[in-house]
C-alpha positions as CSV (number, residue, x, y, z in Angstrom):
1,M,-52.9,173.5,163.2
2,W,-51.2,170.5,163.8
3,V,-54.7,169.0,164.7
4,T,-55.8,170.4,161.4
5,L,-53.3,168.8,159.1
6,Y,-53.7,165.8,161.0
7,I,-57.6,165.7,159.8
8,I,-56.7,166.7,156.7
9,F,-54.3,163.8,156.8
10,L,-56.4,161.0,158.1
11,I,-59.6,162.4,155.5
12,G,-57.2,161.8,152.4
13,T,-55.5,158.6,153.5
14,G,-59.1,157.6,154.1
15,I,-60.6,158.4,150.6
16,Y,-57.3,157.0,149.1
17,Y,-57.6,153.8,150.4
18,F,-61.2,154.2,149.5
19,L,-60.6,154.6,145.9
20,T,-58.1,151.8,146.0
21,W,-58.9,149.3,148.4
22,N,-60.3,147.0,145.9
23,Y,-57.5,147.4,143.3
24,K,-56.3,144.1,144.0
25,H,-59.2,142.0,143.3
26,W,-57.2,140.3,140.3
27,E,-54.0,140.0,141.4
28,K,-55.3,137.9,144.7
29,R,-57.7,135.6,142.1
30,G,-54.2,135.2,139.8
31,I,-56.6,136.9,136.6
32,P,-54.6,139.1,134.3
33,A,-55.8,142.2,134.7
34,P,-54.1,146.3,133.6
35,E,-52.8,148.5,136.2
36,P,-56.3,150.8,136.8
37,E,-55.6,154.2,137.3
38,I,-57.3,156.2,140.4
39,L,-60.9,157.3,140.4
40,V,-61.2,155.9,136.2
41,G,-60.3,152.5,136.8
42,N,-59.3,151.5,132.9
43,V,-61.9,153.4,131.7
44,S,-60.2,156.6,131.6
45,G,-61.2,158.1,128.3
46,S,-65.0,157.5,128.6
47,A,-64.8,158.7,132.1
48,T,-63.2,162.1,131.5
49,M,-65.0,162.2,128.4
50,K,-62.6,162.1,125.9
51,Q,-63.2,159.3,123.8
52,H,-66.3,156.7,123.3
53,V,-66.0,153.7,126.0
54,V,-65.6,151.1,122.7
55,Y,-62.0,152.5,122.5
56,D,-61.2,151.9,126.1
57,Y,-62.8,148.3,126.2
58,Q,-60.5,148.2,122.8
59,N,-57.5,149.0,124.6
60,V,-58.2,146.3,127.2
61,Y,-59.0,143.6,124.7
62,D,-55.7,144.4,122.7
63,Q,-53.3,143.8,126.1
64,F,-54.4,140.2,126.6
65,K,-56.0,139.2,123.2
66,G,-54.3,136.0,121.8
67,Q,-52.8,135.0,125.7
68,Y,-55.8,134.4,127.7
69,S,-59.3,133.2,127.2
70,F,-60.3,136.4,129.3
71,C,-58.8,139.2,132.0
72,G,-60.1,141.6,134.2
73,F,-60.6,145.5,134.5
74,F,-61.5,147.9,136.5
75,N,-64.7,149.8,135.4
76,L,-64.0,153.1,137.3
77,R,-64.1,151.2,140.5
78,E,-66.1,148.2,139.5
79,P,-63.9,145.0,138.9
80,Q,-65.1,143.2,135.6
81,Y,-64.5,140.0,133.3
82,M,-63.8,140.9,130.1
83,I,-64.2,138.0,127.4
84,L,-61.0,137.6,125.4
85,D,-62.1,134.2,123.3
86,P,-64.9,134.7,120.9
87,S,-65.3,131.0,121.3
88,L,-65.7,131.6,125.3
89,A,-68.0,134.0,124.2
90,R,-70.1,131.8,122.6
91,D,-70.2,129.5,125.6
92,V,-70.8,132.3,127.9
93,L,-74.3,132.7,125.6
94,I,-75.3,129.7,124.8
95,N,-73.9,126.5,126.8
96,K,-73.5,128.4,130.1
97,F,-76.5,130.3,129.9
98,K,-77.9,129.4,132.8
99,N,-74.6,130.7,134.8
100,F,-75.1,134.3,132.7
101,H,-79.1,134.3,132.3
102,D,-79.3,137.8,132.8
103,N,-78.1,141.4,131.5
104,T,-76.6,143.5,133.6
105,F,-78.9,146.3,133.4
106,S,-81.7,144.3,134.8
107,E,-79.9,145.2,138.0
108,M,-80.9,149.0,137.5
109,T,-84.7,148.9,136.8
110,D,-87.5,149.0,139.3
111,T,-91.0,148.4,138.3
112,K,-92.6,151.3,140.2
113,K,-90.3,153.8,138.4
114,D,-90.3,152.7,135.4
115,R,-92.9,150.8,134.5
116,I,-92.1,150.4,130.9
117,L,-88.7,149.8,130.1
118,S,-88.7,147.7,133.6
119,K,-91.0,145.0,131.2
120,N,-88.9,145.0,128.4
121,P,-87.3,141.7,127.6
122,F,-83.6,143.4,127.9
123,F,-83.9,144.1,131.7
124,L,-86.2,141.2,132.9
125,K,-84.7,138.3,134.8
126,G,-85.0,134.7,135.0
127,E,-88.4,133.0,134.0
128,E,-90.1,136.2,134.4
129,W,-88.2,136.9,130.9
130,K,-88.7,134.1,129.4
131,Q,-92.2,134.4,129.7
132,R,-92.5,137.7,128.0
133,R,-90.4,137.0,125.5
134,T,-92.7,134.0,125.1
135,E,-95.5,136.7,124.6
136,I,-93.9,138.9,122.4
137,S,-92.0,136.3,119.7
138,P,-95.0,135.5,117.5
139,A,-95.0,139.4,116.5
140,L,-92.3,139.0,114.9
141,T,-92.3,135.7,112.6
142,S,-91.1,136.6,108.7
143,S,-95.2,135.8,108.4
144,R,-95.9,138.8,110.4
145,I,-92.9,140.8,109.2
146,K,-94.0,139.8,105.5
147,A,-97.4,141.2,106.1
148,M,-95.8,144.6,107.6
149,Y,-93.7,145.1,104.0
150,P,-95.7,147.0,102.7
151,V,-95.5,149.6,105.3
152,I,-92.2,150.0,105.4
153,E,-92.2,150.6,101.5
154,D,-94.4,153.2,102.0
155,V,-92.2,154.8,104.5
156,C,-89.1,154.4,102.1
157,D,-91.3,156.3,99.3
158,R,-91.6,159.5,102.1
159,M,-87.8,159.2,102.5
160,K,-87.1,159.4,98.7
161,Q,-89.5,162.5,98.8
162,Y,-87.6,163.9,101.7
163,I,-84.4,163.3,99.7
164,L,-85.4,165.1,96.8
165,R,-87.0,167.9,98.3
166,E,-83.2,168.4,99.9
167,N,-80.7,166.8,97.0
168,K,-79.2,170.6,96.7
169,H,-77.8,169.9,100.1
170,A,-76.0,167.6,101.6
171,I,-77.9,165.6,104.3
172,E,-76.9,164.7,108.0
173,T,-77.7,161.4,107.3
174,R,-78.0,160.2,110.9
175,E,-81.3,162.4,111.4
176,M,-82.6,161.2,107.9
177,T,-82.5,157.5,108.5
178,A,-84.0,158.3,112.4
179,K,-86.8,159.9,110.4
180,F,-87.2,156.6,108.5
181,T,-87.4,154.2,111.3
182,T,-89.3,156.0,113.1
183,D,-92.1,156.6,111.0
184,V,-91.5,152.7,110.2
185,V,-92.1,151.6,113.7
186,S,-94.9,154.4,114.5
187,S,-97.0,153.0,111.3
188,C,-96.3,149.2,112.7
189,I,-97.0,149.9,115.9
190,F,-99.6,152.7,116.2
191,A,-100.8,152.3,112.6
192,V,-100.2,156.1,112.2
193,D,-98.0,158.2,110.3
194,A,-95.0,160.0,112.6
195,G,-94.9,162.8,110.0
196,S,-90.8,162.9,110.6
197,F,-90.1,163.7,107.1
198,A,-93.0,166.4,106.9
199,G,-91.5,168.8,109.9
200,E,-88.6,169.1,112.0
201,N,-90.9,168.6,115.5
202,A,-92.3,165.6,114.8
203,P,-93.9,164.7,118.2
204,I,-92.8,160.7,118.4
205,R,-89.7,161.5,116.6
206,E,-89.0,163.8,119.7
207,M,-90.0,160.9,122.5
208,G,-88.5,158.7,120.8
209,R,-84.8,160.5,120.9
210,K,-85.9,160.8,124.8
211,I,-86.6,157.7,125.2
212,M,-82.7,157.2,124.0
213,G,-81.3,159.9,125.3
214,F,-78.0,159.5,127.7
215,S,-79.5,162.6,129.7
216,P,-76.9,164.1,132.6
217,K,-78.6,163.1,134.8
218,L,-78.6,159.1,133.5
219,M,-74.8,159.3,132.9
220,I,-74.2,160.3,136.8
221,Y,-76.3,157.6,137.6
222,F,-74.0,154.8,135.9
223,I,-70.7,156.6,137.0
224,A,-72.3,156.3,140.5
225,V,-73.3,152.4,140.5
226,Q,-69.8,151.8,139.1
227,F,-68.0,153.9,141.8
228,V,-70.2,152.3,144.2
229,P,-71.6,149.1,142.6
230,T,-73.5,148.1,145.6
231,L,-76.2,150.8,145.4
232,R,-77.5,149.0,142.1
233,K,-79.3,147.2,145.0
234,F,-81.5,149.7,146.2
235,L,-80.4,152.7,144.0
236,K,-82.5,152.4,140.7
237,M,-84.1,155.6,138.6
238,A,-86.2,155.3,135.7
239,F,-85.0,155.1,132.5
240,V,-88.1,156.6,130.7
241,P,-89.0,160.1,131.6
242,A,-92.9,160.2,133.1
243,G,-93.9,163.0,130.6
244,V,-92.4,160.1,127.7
245,E,-94.3,157.4,129.6
246,N,-97.6,159.4,129.5
247,F,-97.5,160.4,125.6
248,F,-97.1,156.7,124.7
249,V,-99.5,155.7,127.1
250,N,-102.2,158.2,125.6
251,L,-101.1,157.1,122.0
252,M,-101.7,153.4,122.4
253,K,-105.3,154.5,123.4
254,D,-105.9,156.8,120.6
255,A,-104.6,153.7,118.5
256,I,-106.7,150.5,119.8
257,E,-109.7,153.4,120.0
258,L,-109.3,154.4,116.1
259,R,-108.5,150.7,115.5
260,K,-111.4,149.1,117.0
261,K,-113.8,151.8,115.3
262,S,-112.3,151.8,112.3
263,K,-112.6,147.5,112.3
264,I,-109.8,147.6,110.0
265,D,-107.7,144.1,109.1
266,R,-104.4,145.1,109.2
267,A,-102.0,142.2,110.2
268,D,-99.4,144.8,112.0
269,Y,-97.9,145.1,115.0
270,L,-100.6,146.8,117.1
271,H,-102.9,143.7,115.3
272,F,-101.1,141.4,117.3
273,L,-100.9,143.3,120.1
274,L,-104.7,143.2,120.6
275,E,-104.9,139.9,120.1
276,L,-102.6,139.4,123.0
277,Q,-104.7,141.4,124.9
278,Q,-107.5,139.1,124.5
279,K,-105.9,136.2,125.4
280,K,-103.6,137.0,128.3
281,N,-106.0,139.8,129.7
282,L,-103.2,142.3,129.5
283,S,-103.6,145.9,130.6
284,E,-102.6,149.1,128.7
285,L,-99.4,149.5,130.3
286,D,-98.5,146.2,129.5
287,M,-99.2,146.6,125.7
288,V,-97.6,150.0,126.0
289,S,-94.4,148.2,127.4
290,H,-94.9,146.0,124.3
291,A,-94.8,148.5,122.3
292,I,-91.8,150.2,123.1
293,T,-90.0,146.9,123.3
294,F,-90.7,147.1,119.4
295,F,-90.3,150.5,119.0
296,V,-86.8,150.7,121.1
297,D,-85.7,147.7,118.7
298,G,-86.8,148.9,115.6
299,F,-86.0,152.8,115.7
300,E,-82.6,153.9,117.2
301,T,-80.0,151.1,116.2
302,S,-81.8,150.2,113.1
303,S,-81.2,154.2,112.2
304,I,-77.4,154.2,113.0
305,V,-76.5,151.0,111.2
306,L,-78.5,152.9,108.3
307,Q,-76.4,155.4,108.4
308,F,-73.4,153.7,108.4
309,I,-74.5,151.3,105.1
310,L,-75.4,154.4,103.4
311,Y,-71.6,156.3,104.4
312,E,-69.8,152.8,103.1
313,L,-71.5,153.1,100.0
314,A,-70.6,156.2,99.5
315,K,-67.1,155.6,99.9
316,D,-67.0,152.3,97.7
317,K,-68.1,153.4,94.0
318,V,-67.3,150.0,92.6
319,V,-69.7,148.6,95.7
320,Q,-72.4,150.8,95.2
321,Q,-72.6,150.3,91.5
322,K,-72.1,146.3,91.9
323,L,-75.2,146.3,94.5
324,R,-77.2,148.8,92.2
325,K,-76.9,146.1,89.6
326,E,-78.3,143.4,91.7
327,I,-81.4,145.7,92.5
328,R,-81.9,147.0,89.1
329,E,-81.2,143.3,87.6
330,T,-83.9,141.8,90.6
331,L,-86.6,144.4,89.4
332,S,-86.2,143.8,85.6
333,K,-86.6,140.3,86.4
334,N,-89.4,140.1,88.8
335,G,-91.1,143.6,88.1
336,E,-91.2,144.2,91.9
337,I,-89.1,143.8,95.1
338,T,-91.3,141.9,97.7
339,Y,-90.3,140.9,101.0
340,D,-89.2,137.2,99.7
341,I,-87.2,138.8,97.5
342,A,-85.3,141.1,99.2
343,A,-84.5,138.0,101.8
344,E,-82.9,136.1,98.6
345,M,-80.9,139.1,97.3
346,P,-77.0,137.5,97.8
347,Y,-75.2,140.9,97.3
348,L,-77.1,142.9,99.1
349,E,-77.2,140.4,102.4
350,Q,-73.2,140.9,102.2
351,V,-73.6,144.5,102.2
352,V,-75.3,144.9,105.2
353,S,-73.7,142.3,107.2
354,E,-70.4,143.7,106.1
355,A,-71.7,147.1,107.7
356,L,-72.9,145.2,110.6
357,R,-69.7,143.7,111.2
358,L,-67.6,147.3,111.1
359,H,-70.3,149.3,113.0
360,P,-72.1,146.3,115.7
361,P,-74.9,148.4,117.2
362,A,-74.6,146.0,119.9
363,Y,-70.9,147.0,120.2
364,F,-70.5,145.2,124.1
365,L,-72.7,143.0,125.6
366,S,-72.9,142.8,129.5
367,K,-73.9,139.8,130.8
368,L,-74.2,139.4,134.8
369,C,-72.1,136.1,136.3
370,T,-75.9,134.4,138.0
371,E,-74.1,131.2,138.9
372,T,-70.1,130.7,139.9
373,C,-68.4,128.7,137.3
374,E,-65.1,127.8,136.3
375,V,-63.4,128.3,132.8
376,N,-60.5,127.6,130.9
377,L,-58.3,130.9,131.2
378,T,-55.3,128.9,129.0
379,D,-55.3,125.7,128.1
380,T,-53.6,124.2,131.2
381,V,-55.1,126.7,133.7
382,K,-58.9,127.4,135.3
383,R,-59.9,130.2,136.8
384,T,-63.9,131.4,138.6
385,I,-66.1,133.5,137.4
386,E,-68.1,135.0,140.5
387,K,-71.5,135.2,141.2
388,G,-72.7,138.9,140.8
389,H,-70.3,140.4,138.5
390,T,-70.2,141.9,135.2
391,V,-69.2,140.0,132.1
392,I,-68.3,142.0,129.0
393,I,-68.1,140.7,125.7
394,P,-66.5,143.2,123.4
395,V,-68.3,142.5,120.2
396,Y,-66.6,145.7,118.4
397,A,-63.0,144.4,119.1
398,F,-64.1,140.6,118.0
399,Q,-65.5,142.0,114.9
400,R,-62.5,144.3,114.0
401,D,-59.7,141.6,115.1
402,P,-57.6,141.2,111.9
403,R,-56.8,137.9,113.6
404,Y,-60.8,137.0,112.3
405,H,-61.4,139.1,109.7
406,D,-58.9,139.3,106.8
407,D,-58.2,143.9,106.0
408,A,-60.6,143.8,109.3
409,D,-61.0,147.6,109.2
410,K,-62.1,147.5,105.3
411,F,-65.5,147.5,104.1
412,I,-65.3,144.4,102.1
413,P,-68.8,142.4,101.7
414,E,-67.6,139.6,100.0
415,R,-65.9,138.3,102.6
416,F,-69.8,137.2,104.1
417,A,-70.1,135.7,100.2
418,P,-71.8,132.6,100.1
419,E,-68.3,130.6,98.2
420,N,-66.8,132.1,101.6
421,G,-69.4,130.6,104.3
422,G,-71.3,133.5,104.6
423,T,-72.2,135.0,107.7
424,K,-72.8,131.6,109.5
425,I,-68.9,130.1,109.4
426,H,-68.5,133.6,111.4
427,K,-71.4,133.0,113.8
428,D,-70.2,129.7,114.8
429,K,-66.8,130.7,115.8
430,G,-68.1,133.9,117.4
431,T,-66.5,136.4,115.5
432,F,-69.8,137.8,114.0
433,M,-72.4,138.5,116.1
434,P,-74.1,142.3,115.8
435,F,-77.3,141.1,117.3
436,G,-76.0,139.4,120.3
437,D,-76.3,135.0,120.5
438,G,-78.0,132.5,122.0
439,P,-81.7,132.6,124.1
440,R,-81.2,136.6,124.5
441,I,-80.7,137.2,120.9
442,C,-82.1,140.3,119.9
443,L,-85.8,139.7,119.4
444,G,-86.0,142.5,116.9
445,M,-83.1,141.3,114.4
446,R,-85.2,140.0,111.8
447,F,-87.3,142.9,111.5
448,A,-84.3,145.6,111.8
449,Q,-82.5,143.5,108.7
450,T,-85.8,144.1,106.8
451,Q,-86.5,147.3,107.3
452,L,-82.6,148.3,106.2
453,K,-82.5,146.1,103.2
454,A,-85.9,147.9,102.1
455,A,-84.4,151.0,102.5
456,V,-81.1,150.3,101.1
457,I,-82.7,148.8,98.0
458,S,-85.0,152.3,98.0
459,I,-81.8,154.9,97.9
460,V,-79.5,153.1,95.8
461,R,-81.9,151.9,92.9
462,D,-83.0,155.9,92.1
463,F,-79.6,158.0,93.5
464,E,-76.0,158.1,93.5
465,V,-74.5,158.7,97.0
466,T,-71.3,160.3,97.8
467,V,-69.6,161.8,101.0
468,D,-69.8,165.3,101.5
469,P,-66.6,167.5,102.8
470,R,-67.8,167.8,106.0
471,T,-68.1,164.1,106.7
472,P,-64.9,163.9,109.2
473,Q,-62.4,161.5,107.0
474,D,-61.6,159.8,110.0
475,L,-64.6,158.5,111.8
476,I,-64.6,159.1,115.7
477,Y,-67.4,158.2,117.9
478,N,-68.9,160.5,120.0
479,P,-67.8,160.1,123.5
480,K,-70.9,162.0,124.6
481,E,-72.9,159.1,123.6
482,F,-73.5,155.7,124.4
483,L,-74.5,154.1,121.0
484,L,-71.8,154.7,118.4
485,Y,-72.6,158.0,116.8
486,V,-69.8,160.0,114.9
487,L,-68.3,163.5,116.0
488,G,-69.6,165.9,113.9
489,G,-72.3,163.7,111.9
490,I,-72.7,162.0,108.8
491,W,-72.8,163.6,105.8
492,L,-73.9,162.5,102.5
493,Q,-75.0,164.2,98.6
494,Y,-77.7,161.9,97.2
495,K,-78.2,162.6,93.1
496,E,-80.9,161.0,91.8
497,I,-80.3,158.8,88.9
498,K,-82.5,159.5,85.5
499,A,-84.1,156.2,84.2
């Protein structure tokens, strides 16, 4: 019996030591950090699925903001840095880019297991990232997006018809906006109508869910690599299931074949890929990878932002009426709203920017320190950020910090008015970066903003939007989702305005 108890004691001691042996990590380095809890570190809420990780990051940020330019914390057992000063965040993303060149997620992908996402610029490292981004950047210039604008307008019309069919009931806006962005990117990439508004089980929409879905298997993987960080070096997994990969490969083959047979000259993303294929001798898999890069950038995150724009407008009648006035006056003056005109509508720009501030799609940035560097901890003290460590930039916290934004939790588009400096003054300070910043700023940023504006123009012009009682009074982000989705959903009512 004593032997058994002794063995149990040794095992228990060993487990406790394994779980806590590195908890002096930050103290040894003279870097401030909150006291970690066993197993969960400083992310107990998200680790136990009681709250979204954005709130855990906010708690760490609130403890040390204003005192230090960065701090340490534990993501489960993994020691990570958190940037607390927006100016240092910009330094990390721009001036010290060579020291923080890669995204942390780049360590988790494998070219054999994940043949599509492993070629996405977001996951690539070093020169390979630069080469891939250089290939794809010309597809997202203003002139090419302008050429795709009629396609976006066509999907806007389909969304309006969907609203009219459903207008006797409140609409769960997350699903509606996801249908919209799915149809837009499918039309631009594959030159096909995804049919999201025609039925509940459109294949491309279903496959889109699976690309961005946070499956239990994926969740277990993320927990494992943060519990034992060295696992990242040799334990990889496929983010895109084989069935989804095959679906998009076949879809791309069909799209190419149809385009070549029809000889349609349409300046969309597929046209760009066919030109790139000839120049670079791309394989079908390379083309699918480029297509999925566009799909991911233009689909899920844009649909999230669009639902929040509509929600904030529904809550604030004054802002909604002011925006509708701008839209209708612009129409009256020009007869139509083209890509160029939409880009120059000042209040629309302010509304979109304010929604991006309150609900940033990239609510944090996770950078990998690729070269050790020394930075200021305070005005008089320097500390080292070590190579191989993850650095978290809490975008959500910066953009809701009352030190940088008056009435930070309120929807006030006027804060971005030209006379107040627009978005530039906040971007330059690092207090507004919903798409990131620096050389690795989001590739799809311009396209995302274009489809957001087109959708908002289309809806606000013809519908009065109100909040349905089913929508929670205080929005809480779903802890079981990686992106910022609301528990209970956002339910809105759309009443057609008779001209």
